[in-house]
C-alpha positions as CSV (number, residue, x, y, z in Angstrom):
1,M,35.9,13.9,253.9
2,N,39.5,12.8,254.7
3,K,40.2,9.1,255.5
4,V,40.7,9.6,259.2
5,K,37.2,11.1,259.6
6,W,35.8,8.3,257.4
7,W,37.3,5.7,259.7
8,F,35.9,7.5,262.7
9,V,32.5,7.3,261.1
10,L,32.9,3.6,260.4
11,L,33.8,3.1,264.0
12,S,30.3,4.5,264.8
13,V,28.6,1.5,263.2
14,P,29.2,-0.8,266.2
15,F,28.0,2.0,268.5
16,V,24.8,2.4,266.5
17,I,24.3,-1.4,266.5
18,N,24.7,-1.6,270.2
19,I,22.4,1.4,270.8
20,I,19.7,-0.3,268.8
21,V,20.1,-3.4,270.8
22,S,20.0,-1.3,274.0
23,V,16.7,0.3,272.9
24,Y,15.3,-3.1,272.2
25,I,16.2,-4.4,275.6
26,A,14.8,-1.2,277.2
27,M,11.5,-1.7,275.3
28,S,11.2,-5.2,276.8
29,N,11.2,-3.7,280.3
30,R,14.4,-5.5,281.5
31,M,16.1,-2.6,283.3
32,P,19.1,-4.4,284.8
33,D,19.9,-5.9,281.4
34,F,19.5,-2.5,279.7
35,I,21.8,-0.7,282.2
36,G,24.4,-3.4,281.8
37,Y,24.2,-3.4,278.0
38,L,24.2,0.4,277.7
39,S,27.1,0.8,280.1
40,G,29.1,-1.8,278.2
41,T,28.5,0.1,275.0
42,I,29.6,3.4,276.5
43,V,32.7,2.0,278.1
44,A,33.7,0.2,274.9
45,A,33.1,3.3,272.8
46,V,35.2,5.5,275.0
47,I,38.1,3.0,275.0
48,V,37.9,2.3,271.2
49,Y,37.8,6.0,270.2
50,V,40.6,7.0,272.6
51,C,42.8,4.1,271.4
52,F,42.0,4.8,267.8
53,W,43.0,8.5,268.2
54,E,46.3,7.5,269.8
55,I,47.0,5.0,267.0
56,I,46.3,7.7,264.4
57,K,48.9,9.9,266.1
58,A,51.4,7.1,266.4
59,V,51.2,5.8,262.8
60,S,53.6,8.5,261.6
61,K,56.1,7.6,264.3
62,G,56.9,4.1,263.3
63,T,56.0,0.5,263.9
64,M,57.6,0.1,267.4
65,Q,55.8,3.2,268.7
66,L,52.5,1.9,267.3
67,L,53.0,-1.5,268.9
68,K,53.8,0.1,272.3
69,I,50.7,2.2,272.1
70,M,48.6,-0.8,271.2
71,A,50.0,-2.9,274.0
72,W,49.5,-0.1,276.6
73,G,46.0,0.4,275.2
74,F,45.2,-3.2,275.6
75,L,46.3,-3.1,279.3
76,A,44.3,0.1,279.8
77,K,41.2,-1.6,278.3
78,L,41.6,-4.5,280.8
79,V,42.0,-2.2,283.8
80,F,39.1,0.0,282.7
81,V,36.8,-2.9,282.1
82,S,37.7,-4.4,285.5
83,I,36.9,-1.2,287.2
84,A,33.6,-0.8,285.4
85,V,32.5,-4.4,286.1
86,F,33.5,-4.4,289.8
87,G,32.2,-0.9,290.2
88,G,28.9,-2.0,288.7
89,N,28.5,-4.6,291.4
90,F,27.6,-1.8,293.8
91,F,24.5,-1.0,291.8
92,D,21.4,-3.1,292.2
93,K,20.4,-2.6,288.6
94,F,23.4,-3.8,286.7
95,N,23.7,-7.0,284.7
96,Q,27.4,-8.0,284.3
97,F,26.6,-10.6,281.6
98,Y,25.0,-8.0,279.3
99,F,27.8,-5.6,280.1
100,V,30.4,-8.1,278.9
101,I,28.3,-9.1,275.8
102,S,27.9,-5.5,274.8
103,F,31.6,-4.8,275.4
104,F,32.7,-7.9,273.5
105,V,30.4,-7.2,270.5
106,F,31.6,-3.6,270.3
107,I,35.3,-4.4,270.6
108,M,35.1,-7.2,268.0
109,L,33.4,-5.1,265.5
110,A,35.7,-2.1,266.1
111,T,38.7,-4.4,265.9
112,I,37.6,-5.5,262.4
113,I,37.3,-1.9,261.4
114,E,40.7,-1.1,262.8
115,I,42.3,-4.0,260.9
116,L,40.7,-2.7,257.7
117,Y,42.2,0.7,258.5
118,F,45.7,-0.7,259.0
119,Y,45.3,-2.7,255.8
120,S,44.3,0.4,253.9
121,L,47.4,2.1,255.3
122,S,49.6,-0.7,254.1
123,L,48.1,-0.6,250.7
124,K,48.7,3.1,250.6
125,K,52.4,2.6,251.3
126,Q,52.9,0.1,248.5
């Protein structure tokens, strides 16, 4: 398995953790919390995988291109999360707190994995 596929597999670890927590919340019969947590997990997963894919494509183009993609990716994350949270207000069974917690946990764990990826790239260049 090449390194890029390996890092995509590692990015699945936060997804699996959040799915396990979602199942636990669903088993405790708290449907609004479950919907909020699961939707936060799905939104974060989509954003992280798309941004990671863009970063992989930009790595060969240089540091400035990579920084531009990361900056635009951050803005896109903010806009996408805002739309998801405010759009969730129209549903009765949606807990914003659990959405934010799920999103935050996923993004933080994925950021650690992405930093390790960048570190491995810098070690490779030395």
